[in-house]
PDB file as gemmi writes it, atoms N, CA and C in Angstrom:
CRYST1    1.000    1.000    1.000  90.00  90.00  90.00 P 1                      
ATOM      1  N   MET A   1      99.906 124.621 104.347  1.00  0.00           N  
ATOM      2  CA  MET A   1      99.013 123.511 104.122  1.00  0.00           C  
ATOM      3  C   MET A   1      99.046 123.147 102.655  1.00  0.00           C  
ATOM      4  N   VAL A   2      99.356 121.896 102.395  1.00  0.00           N  
ATOM      5  CA  VAL A   2      99.434 121.422 101.019  1.00  0.00           C  
ATOM      6  C   VAL A   2      98.578 120.168 100.884  1.00  0.00           C  
ATOM      7  N   ALA A   3      97.794 120.102  99.817  1.00  0.00           N  
ATOM      8  CA  ALA A   3      97.004 118.913  99.501  1.00  0.00           C  
ATOM      9  C   ALA A   3      97.625 118.238  98.288  1.00  0.00           C  
ATOM     10  N   VAL A   4      97.812 116.926  98.375  1.00  0.00           N  
ATOM     11  CA  VAL A   4      98.391 116.144  97.286  1.00  0.00           C  
ATOM     12  C   VAL A   4      97.314 115.199  96.765  1.00  0.00           C  
ATOM     13  N   LEU A   5      97.049 115.271  95.464  1.00  0.00           N  
ATOM     14  CA  LEU A   5      96.059 114.411  94.822  1.00  0.00           C  
ATOM     15  C   LEU A   5      96.687 113.049  94.558  1.00  0.00           C  
ATOM     16  N   LEU A   6      95.989 112.001  94.956  1.00  0.00           N  
ATOM     17  CA  LEU A   6      96.505 110.645  94.800  1.00  0.00           C  
ATOM     18  C   LEU A   6      95.849 109.958  93.612  1.00  0.00           C  
ATOM     19  N   GLU A   7      96.579 109.000  93.038  1.00  0.00           N  
ATOM     20  CA  GLU A   7      96.004 108.199  91.957  1.00  0.00           C  
ATOM     21  C   GLU A   7      94.914 107.313  92.534  1.00  0.00           C  
ATOM     22  N   PRO A   8      93.853 107.088  91.762  1.00  0.00           N  
ATOM     23  CA  PRO A   8      92.801 106.199  92.260  1.00  0.00           C  
ATOM     24  C   PRO A   8      93.356 104.800  92.495  1.00  0.00           C  
ATOM     25  N   GLY A   9      92.952 104.215  93.594  1.00  0.00           N  
ATOM     26  CA  GLY A   9      93.418 102.874  93.927  1.00  0.00           C  
ATOM     27  C   GLY A   9      92.252 102.000  94.325  1.00  0.00           C  
ATOM     28  N   ARG A  10      92.487 101.159  95.305  1.00  0.00           N  
ATOM     29  CA  ARG A  10      91.432 100.265  95.785  1.00  0.00           C  
ATOM     30  C   ARG A  10      90.308 101.034  96.463  1.00  0.00           C  
ATOM     31  N   ASP A  11      90.650 102.106  97.150  1.00  0.00           N  
ATOM     32  CA  ASP A  11      89.652 102.883  97.886  1.00  0.00           C  
ATOM     33  C   ASP A  11      89.308 104.149  97.102  1.00  0.00           C  
ATOM     34  N   PRO A  12      88.131 104.229  96.473  1.00  0.00           N  
ATOM     35  CA  PRO A  12      87.790 105.406  95.672  1.00  0.00           C  
ATOM     36  C   PRO A  12      87.605 106.672  96.503  1.00  0.00           C  
ATOM     37  N   GLU A  13      87.378 106.530  97.820  1.00  0.00           N  
ATOM     38  CA  GLU A  13      87.200 107.690  98.690  1.00  0.00           C  
ATOM     39  C   GLU A  13      88.520 108.411  98.954  1.00  0.00           C  
ATOM     40  N   GLN A  14      89.616 107.697  98.838  1.00  0.00           N  
ATOM     41  CA  GLN A  14      90.918 108.288  99.138  1.00  0.00           C  
ATOM     42  C   GLN A  14      91.388 109.092  97.933  1.00  0.00           C  
ATOM     43  N   GLY A  15      91.153 110.402  97.959  1.00  0.00           N  
ATOM     44  CA  GLY A  15      91.507 111.239  96.829  1.00  0.00           C  
ATOM     45  C   GLY A  15      92.652 112.187  97.098  1.00  0.00           C  
ATOM     46  N   ARG A  16      92.735 112.700  98.311  1.00  0.00           N  
ATOM     47  CA  ARG A  16      93.769 113.673  98.663  1.00  0.00           C  
ATOM     48  C   ARG A  16      94.421 113.287  99.975  1.00  0.00           C  
ATOM     49  N   ARG A  17      95.656 113.738 100.121  1.00  0.00           N  
ATOM     50  CA  ARG A  17      96.373 113.588 101.393  1.00  0.00           C  
ATOM     51  C   ARG A  17      96.829 114.988 101.764  1.00  0.00           C  
ATOM     52  N   TYR A  18      96.697 115.349 103.022  1.00  0.00           N  
ATOM     53  CA  TYR A  18      97.010 116.699 103.489  1.00  0.00           C  
ATOM     54  C   TYR A  18      98.279 116.697 104.332  1.00  0.00           C  
ATOM     55  N   PHE A  19      99.083 117.748 104.135  1.00  0.00           N  
ATOM     56  CA  PHE A  19     100.340 117.890 104.856  1.00  0.00           C  
ATOM     57  C   PHE A  19     100.482 119.323 105.355  1.00  0.00           C  
ATOM     58  N   ALA A  20     101.009 119.464 106.562  1.00  0.00           N  
ATOM     59  CA  ALA A  20     101.376 120.781 107.096  1.00  0.00           C  
ATOM     60  C   ALA A  20     102.886 120.891 106.937  1.00  0.00           C  
ATOM     61  N   ILE A  21     103.326 121.918 106.232  1.00  0.00           N  
ATOM     62  CA  ILE A  21     104.744 122.107 105.945  1.00  0.00           C  
ATOM     63  C   ILE A  21     105.163 123.462 106.495  1.00  0.00           C  
ATOM     64  N   GLY A  22     106.150 123.477 107.361  1.00  0.00           N  
ATOM     65  CA  GLY A  22     106.617 124.712 107.989  1.00  0.00           C  
ATOM     66  C   GLY A  22     107.681 125.420 107.161  1.00  0.00           C  
ATOM     67  N   ARG A  23     107.338 125.772 105.943  1.00  0.00           N  
ATOM     68  CA  ARG A  23     108.252 126.508 105.059  1.00  0.00           C  
ATOM     69  C   ARG A  23     107.517 127.703 104.467  1.00  0.00           C  
ATOM     70  N   ALA A  24     108.232 128.804 104.334  1.00  0.00           N  
ATOM     71  CA  ALA A  24     107.621 130.019 103.800  1.00  0.00           C  
ATOM     72  C   ALA A  24     107.467 129.954 102.282  1.00  0.00           C  
ATOM     73  N   ASP A  25     108.391 129.293 101.603  1.00  0.00           N  
ATOM     74  CA  ASP A  25     108.361 129.212 100.146  1.00  0.00           C  
ATOM     75  C   ASP A  25     107.316 128.185  99.698  1.00  0.00           C  
ATOM     76  N   ARG A  26     106.362 128.635  98.913  1.00  0.00           N  
ATOM     77  CA  ARG A  26     105.259 127.768  98.477  1.00  0.00           C  
ATOM     78  C   ARG A  26     105.740 126.580  97.647  1.00  0.00           C  
ATOM     79  N   ALA A  27     106.624 126.835  96.688  1.00  0.00           N  
ATOM     80  CA  ALA A  27     107.116 125.758  95.819  1.00  0.00           C  
ATOM     81  C   ALA A  27     107.864 124.698  96.624  1.00  0.00           C  
ATOM     82  N   GLN A  28     108.694 125.136  97.565  1.00  0.00           N  
ATOM     83  CA  GLN A  28     109.418 124.177  98.407  1.00  0.00           C  
ATOM     84  C   GLN A  28     108.447 123.349  99.244  1.00  0.00           C  
ATOM     85  N   ALA A  29     107.429 123.999  99.786  1.00  0.00           N  
ATOM     86  CA  ALA A  29     106.437 123.289 100.598  1.00  0.00           C  
ATOM     87  C   ALA A  29     105.712 122.235  99.762  1.00  0.00           C  
ATOM     88  N   GLU A  30     105.378 122.576  98.521  1.00  0.00           N  
ATOM     89  CA  GLU A  30     104.702 121.616  97.651  1.00  0.00           C  
ATOM     90  C   GLU A  30     105.596 120.415  97.354  1.00  0.00           C  
ATOM     91  N   TRP A  31     106.880 120.670  97.077  1.00  0.00           N  
ATOM     92  CA  TRP A  31     107.800 119.559  96.790  1.00  0.00           C  
ATOM     93  C   TRP A  31     108.005 118.677  98.015  1.00  0.00           C  
ATOM     94  N   VAL A  32     108.100 119.281  99.173  1.00  0.00           N  
ATOM     95  CA  VAL A  32     108.256 118.504 100.411  1.00  0.00           C  
ATOM     96  C   VAL A  32     107.034 117.610 100.616  1.00  0.00           C  
ATOM     97  N   ALA A  33     105.843 118.140 100.353  1.00  0.00           N  
ATOM     98  CA  ALA A  33     104.619 117.349 100.505  1.00  0.00           C  
ATOM     99  C   ALA A  33     104.604 116.164  99.539  1.00  0.00           C  
ATOM    100  N   VAL A  34     105.035 116.381  98.305  1.00  0.00           N  
ATOM    101  CA  VAL A  34     105.103 115.284  97.331  1.00  0.00           C  
ATOM    102  C   VAL A  34     106.108 114.238  97.795  1.00  0.00           C  
ATOM    103  N   ASP A  35     107.270 114.683  98.256  1.00  0.00           N  
ATOM    104  CA  ASP A  35     108.283 113.746  98.765  1.00  0.00           C  
ATOM    105  C   ASP A  35     107.740 112.929  99.933  1.00  0.00           C  
ATOM    106  N   MET A  36     106.991 113.580 100.829  1.00  0.00           N  
ATOM    107  CA  MET A  36     106.415 112.865 101.969  1.00  0.00           C  
ATOM    108  C   MET A  36     105.402 111.822 101.509  1.00  0.00           C  
ATOM    109  N   ALA A  37     104.555 112.202 100.553  1.00  0.00           N  
ATOM    110  CA  ALA A  37     103.552 111.260 100.047  1.00  0.00           C  
ATOM    111  C   ALA A  37     104.222 110.039  99.429  1.00  0.00           C  
ATOM    112  N   ILE A  38     105.266 110.262  98.649  1.00  0.00           N  
ATOM    113  CA  ILE A  38     105.982 109.156  98.014  1.00  0.00           C  
ATOM    114  C   ILE A  38     106.657 108.287  99.066  1.00  0.00           C  
ATOM    115  N   SER A  39     107.245 108.916 100.093  1.00  0.00           N  
ATOM    116  CA  SER A  39     107.916 108.139 101.141  1.00  0.00           C  
ATOM    117  C   SER A  39     106.921 107.310 101.965  1.00  0.00           C  
ATOM    118  N   LEU A  40     105.646 107.717 101.981  1.00  0.00           N  
ATOM    119  CA  LEU A  40     104.604 106.942 102.662  1.00  0.00           C  
ATOM    120  C   LEU A  40     104.080 105.801 101.784  1.00  0.00           C  
ATOM    121  N   GLY A  41     104.606 105.712 100.565  1.00  0.00           N  
ATOM    122  CA  GLY A  41     104.177 104.656  99.652  1.00  0.00           C  
ATOM    123  C   GLY A  41     102.918 104.994  98.874  1.00  0.00           C  
ATOM    124  N   LEU A  42     102.542 106.274  98.858  1.00  0.00           N  
ATOM    125  CA  LEU A  42     101.351 106.703  98.134  1.00  0.00           C  
ATOM    126  C   LEU A  42     101.710 107.035  96.691  1.00  0.00           C  
ATOM    127  N   ARG A  43     100.771 106.823  95.794  1.00  0.00           N  
ATOM    128  CA  ARG A  43     100.988 107.128  94.379  1.00  0.00           C  
ATOM    129  C   ARG A  43     100.363 108.482  94.082  1.00  0.00           C  
ATOM    130  N   VAL A  44     101.203 109.459  93.789  1.00  0.00           N  
ATOM    131  CA  VAL A  44     100.760 110.825  93.517  1.00  0.00           C  
ATOM    132  C   VAL A  44     100.275 110.910  92.075  1.00  0.00           C  
ATOM    133  N   ALA A  45      99.149 111.577  91.864  1.00  0.00           N  
ATOM    134  CA  ALA A  45      98.606 111.749  90.517  1.00  0.00           C  
ATOM    135  C   ALA A  45      99.587 112.549  89.667  1.00  0.00           C  
ATOM    136  N   ALA A  46      99.725 112.163  88.411  1.00  0.00           N  
ATOM    137  CA  ALA A  46     100.668 112.821  87.507  1.00  0.00           C  
ATOM    138  C   ALA A  46     100.034 113.981  86.751  1.00  0.00           C  
ATOM    139  N   SER A  47      98.719 114.034  86.706  1.00  0.00           N  
ATOM    140  CA  SER A  47      98.047 115.104  85.974  1.00  0.00           C  
ATOM    141  C   SER A  47      96.767 115.500  86.715  1.00  0.00           C  
ATOM    142  N   PRO A  48      96.216 116.669  86.367  1.00  0.00           N  
ATOM    143  CA  PRO A  48      94.987 117.111  87.031  1.00  0.00           C  
ATOM    144  C   PRO A  48      93.841 116.122  86.823  1.00  0.00           C  
ATOM    145  N   ALA A  49      92.964 116.061  87.807  1.00  0.00           N  
ATOM    146  CA  ALA A  49      91.785 115.196  87.717  1.00  0.00           C  
ATOM    147  C   ALA A  49      90.594 115.927  88.318  1.00  0.00           C  
ATOM    148  N   GLY A  50      89.512 115.951  87.598  1.00  0.00           N  
ATOM    149  CA  GLY A  50      88.305 116.608  88.101  1.00  0.00           C  
ATOM    150  C   GLY A  50      88.495 118.091  88.337  1.00  0.00           C  
ATOM    151  N   GLY A  51      89.372 118.714  87.565  1.00  0.00           N  
ATOM    152  CA  GLY A  51      89.622 120.143  87.711  1.00  0.00           C  
ATOM    153  C   GLY A  51      90.516 120.514  88.877  1.00  0.00           C  
ATOM    154  N   GLU A  52      91.139 119.529  89.514  1.00  0.00           N  
ATOM    155  CA  GLU A  52      92.025 119.791  90.648  1.00  0.00           C  
ATOM    156  C   GLU A  52      93.461 119.446  90.289  1.00  0.00           C  
ATOM    157  N   GLU A  53      94.368 120.323  90.682  1.00  0.00           N  
ATOM    158  CA  GLU A  53      95.791 120.101  90.425  1.00  0.00           C  
ATOM    159  C   GLU A  53      96.322 118.984  91.315  1.00  0.00           C  
ATOM    160  N   PRO A  54      97.356 118.263  90.862  1.00  0.00           N  
ATOM    161  CA  PRO A  54      97.922 117.182  91.673  1.00  0.00           C  
ATOM    162  C   PRO A  54      98.492 117.661  93.009  1.00  0.00           C  
ATOM    163  N   VAL A  55      99.099 118.836  93.006  1.00  0.00           N  
ATOM    164  CA  VAL A  55      99.655 119.394  94.241  1.00  0.00           C  
ATOM    165  C   VAL A  55      99.143 120.821  94.358  1.00  0.00           C  
ATOM    166  N   GLN A  56      98.557 121.125  95.500  1.00  0.00           N  
ATOM    167  CA  GLN A  56      97.938 122.433  95.660  1.00  0.00           C  
ATOM    168  C   GLN A  56      98.170 122.969  97.068  1.00  0.00           C  
ATOM    169  N   ALA A  57      98.824 124.131  97.146  1.00  0.00           N  
ATOM    170  CA  ALA A  57      98.979 124.799  98.439  1.00  0.00           C  
ATOM    171  C   ALA A  57      97.632 125.440  98.776  1.00  0.00           C  
ATOM    172  N   LEU A  58      97.067 125.079  99.915  1.00  0.00           N  
ATOM    173  CA  LEU A  58      95.734 125.562 100.274  1.00  0.00           C  
ATOM    174  C   LEU A  58      95.780 126.909 100.971  1.00  0.00           C  
ATOM    175  N   VAL A  59      96.464 126.975 102.085  1.00  0.00           N  
ATOM    176  CA  VAL A  59      96.580 128.230 102.827  1.00  0.00           C  
ATOM    177  C   VAL A  59      97.995 128.346 103.387  1.00  0.00           C  
ATOM    178  N   PRO A  60      98.567 129.545 103.337  1.00  0.00           N  
ATOM    179  CA  PRO A  60      99.866 129.717 103.998  1.00  0.00           C  
ATOM    180  C   PRO A  60      99.659 129.774 105.511  1.00  0.00           C  
ATOM    181  N   LEU A  61     100.578 129.190 106.240  1.00  0.00           N  
ATOM    182  CA  LEU A  61     100.509 129.223 107.701  1.00  0.00           C  
ATOM    183  C   LEU A  61     101.437 130.319 108.210  1.00  0.00           C  
ATOM    184  N   SER A  62     100.871 131.306 108.877  1.00  0.00           N  
ATOM    185  CA  SER A  62     101.682 132.388 109.433  1.00  0.00           C  
ATOM    186  C   SER A  62     102.489 131.845 110.611  1.00  0.00           C  
ATOM    187  N   PRO A  63     103.588 132.518 110.971  1.00  0.00           N  
ATOM    188  CA  PRO A  63     104.370 132.067 112.127  1.00  0.00           C  
ATOM    189  C   PRO A  63     103.537 131.979 113.411  1.00  0.00           C  
ATOM    190  N   VAL A  64     102.604 132.891 113.587  1.00  0.00           N  
ATOM    191  CA  VAL A  64     101.743 132.875 114.775  1.00  0.00           C  
ATOM    192  C   VAL A  64     100.848 131.635 114.753  1.00  0.00           C  
ATOM    193  N   ARG A  65     100.266 131.341 113.592  1.00  0.00           N  
ATOM    194  CA  ARG A  65      99.391 130.167 113.457  1.00  0.00           C  
ATOM    195  C   ARG A  65     100.187 128.873 113.616  1.00  0.00           C  
ATOM    196  N   MET A  66     101.403 128.850 113.071  1.00  0.00           N  
ATOM    197  CA  MET A  66     102.262 127.671 113.215  1.00  0.00           C  
ATOM    198  C   MET A  66     102.561 127.407 114.686  1.00  0.00           C  
ATOM    199  N   ARG A  67     102.878 128.464 115.412  1.00  0.00           N  
ATOM    200  CA  ARG A  67     103.182 128.331 116.837  1.00  0.00           C  
ATOM    201  C   ARG A  67     101.962 127.820 117.604  1.00  0.00           C  
ATOM    202  N   ALA A  68     100.787 128.351 117.268  1.00  0.00           N  
ATOM    203  CA  ALA A  68      99.556 127.933 117.948  1.00  0.00           C  
ATOM    204  C   ALA A  68      99.246 126.454 117.699  1.00  0.00           C  
ATOM    205  N   LEU A  69      99.620 125.948 116.530  1.00  0.00           N  
ATOM    206  CA  LEU A  69      99.352 124.551 116.177  1.00  0.00           C  
ATOM    207  C   LEU A  69     100.519 123.623 116.503  1.00  0.00           C  
ATOM    208  N   GLY A  70     101.601 124.194 117.021  1.00  0.00           N  
ATOM    209  CA  GLY A  70     102.748 123.378 117.416  1.00  0.00           C  
ATOM    210  C   GLY A  70     103.615 122.915 116.265  1.00  0.00           C  
ATOM    211  N   LEU A  71     103.641 123.667 115.173  1.00  0.00           N  
ATOM    212  CA  LEU A  71     104.454 123.322 114.009  1.00  0.00           C  
ATOM    213  C   LEU A  71     105.669 124.240 113.969  1.00  0.00           C  
ATOM    214  N   ALA A  72     106.850 123.663 114.088  1.00  0.00           N  
ATOM    215  CA  ALA A  72     108.083 124.448 114.064  1.00  0.00           C  
ATOM    216  C   ALA A  72     108.465 124.785 112.624  1.00  0.00           C  
ATOM    217  N   SER A  73     109.265 125.822 112.471  1.00  0.00           N  
ATOM    218  CA  SER A  73     109.759 126.195 111.149  1.00  0.00           C  
ATOM    219  C   SER A  73     110.590 125.048 110.579  1.00  0.00           C  
ATOM    220  N   GLY A  74     110.292 124.655 109.358  1.00  0.00           N  
ATOM    221  CA  GLY A  74     111.000 123.556 108.720  1.00  0.00           C  
ATOM    222  C   GLY A  74     110.413 122.188 109.018  1.00  0.00           C  
ATOM    223  N   GLU A  75     109.511 122.112 109.993  1.00  0.00           N  
ATOM    224  CA  GLU A  75     108.886 120.829 110.338  1.00  0.00           C  
ATOM    225  C   GLU A  75     107.839 120.466 109.291  1.00  0.00           C  
ATOM    226  N   ARG A  76     107.603 119.192 109.149  1.00  0.00           N  
ATOM    227  CA  ARG A  76     106.575 118.716 108.224  1.00  0.00           C  
ATOM    228  C   ARG A  76     105.743 117.665 108.933  1.00  0.00           C  
ATOM    229  N   ARG A  77     104.452 117.683 108.648  1.00  0.00           N  
ATOM    230  CA  ARG A  77     103.548 116.794 109.363  1.00  0.00           C  
ATOM    231  C   ARG A  77     102.485 116.238 108.405  1.00  0.00           C  
ATOM    232  N   ASP A  78     102.292 114.937 108.468  1.00  0.00           N  
ATOM    233  CA  ASP A  78     101.249 114.274 107.687  1.00  0.00           C  
ATOM    234  C   ASP A  78      99.938 114.426 108.450  1.00  0.00           C  
ATOM    235  N   LEU A  79      98.933 115.025 107.818  1.00  0.00           N  
ATOM    236  CA  LEU A  79      97.649 115.254 108.476  1.00  0.00           C  
ATOM    237  C   LEU A  79      96.583 114.252 108.049  1.00  0.00           C  
ATOM    238  N   GLY A  80      96.926 113.323 107.191  1.00  0.00           N  
ATOM    239  CA  GLY A  80      95.985 112.285 106.796  1.00  0.00           C  
ATOM    240  C   GLY A  80      95.153 112.646 105.582  1.00  0.00           C  
ATOM    241  N   ASP A  81      94.111 111.852 105.363  1.00  0.00           N  
ATOM    242  CA  ASP A  81      93.308 112.027 104.156  1.00  0.00           C  
ATOM    243  C   ASP A  81      91.961 112.714 104.405  1.00  0.00           C  
ATOM    244  N   ARG A  82      91.678 113.084 105.634  1.00  0.00           N  
ATOM    245  CA  ARG A  82      90.465 113.850 105.923  1.00  0.00           C  
ATOM    246  C   ARG A  82      90.809 115.330 105.964  1.00  0.00           C  
ATOM    247  N   ARG A  83      89.933 116.161 105.431  1.00  0.00           N  
ATOM    248  CA  ARG A  83      90.182 117.608 105.370  1.00  0.00           C  
ATOM    249  C   ARG A  83      90.421 118.148 106.783  1.00  0.00           C  
ATOM    250  N   PRO A  84      91.615 118.697 107.041  1.00  0.00           N  
ATOM    251  CA  PRO A  84      91.978 119.154 108.396  1.00  0.00           C  
ATOM    252  C   PRO A  84      91.410 120.545 108.703  1.00  0.00           C  
ATOM    253  N   ARG A  85      90.168 120.589 109.125  1.00  0.00           N  
ATOM    254  CA  ARG A  85      89.492 121.875 109.354  1.00  0.00           C  
ATOM    255  C   ARG A  85      90.217 122.753 110.364  1.00  0.00           C  
ATOM    256  N   ARG A  86      90.756 122.145 111.411  1.00  0.00           N  
ATOM    257  CA  ARG A  86      91.445 122.926 112.443  1.00  0.00           C  
ATOM    258  C   ARG A  86      92.632 123.688 111.853  1.00  0.00           C  
ATOM    259  N   TRP A  87      93.314 123.088 110.897  1.00  0.00           N  
ATOM    260  CA  TRP A  87      94.479 123.718 110.289  1.00  0.00           C  
ATOM    261  C   TRP A  87      94.086 124.767 109.261  1.00  0.00           C  
ATOM    262  N   LEU A  88      92.887 124.664 108.711  1.00  0.00           N  
ATOM    263  CA  LEU A  88      92.460 125.572 107.652  1.00  0.00           C  
ATOM    264  C   LEU A  88      91.764 126.819 108.167  1.00  0.00           C  
ATOM    265  N   THR A  89      91.293 126.809 109.411  1.00  0.00           N  
ATOM    266  CA  THR A  89      90.615 127.987 109.950  1.00  0.00           C  
ATOM    267  C   THR A  89      91.642 128.986 110.457  1.00  0.00           C  
ATOM    268  N   ALA A  90      91.277 130.243 110.383  1.00  0.00           N  
ATOM    269  CA  ALA A  90      92.215 131.307 110.778  1.00  0.00           C  
ATOM    270  C   ALA A  90      92.271 131.533 112.251  1.00  0.00           C  
TER     271      ALA A  90                                                      
END                                                                             
């Protein structure tokens, strides 16, 4: 699970975008999430804002949890801008 901080735009409520990335390496997962955000036409924040990093891995997804949520290894999924509670619970 990776959260990407977005630059402020027309909608002040839109601050983060969440992505589920099926990769074990944290750095790779973060880069994939940034690439996905850019490909969606979103503007990723270039520096921290409000004490939050622009790209932040929230929780690692174990293979068992990935299987339960239907996320294959290497798959990536856009979860939107609302905090995905189902993905964050153990």
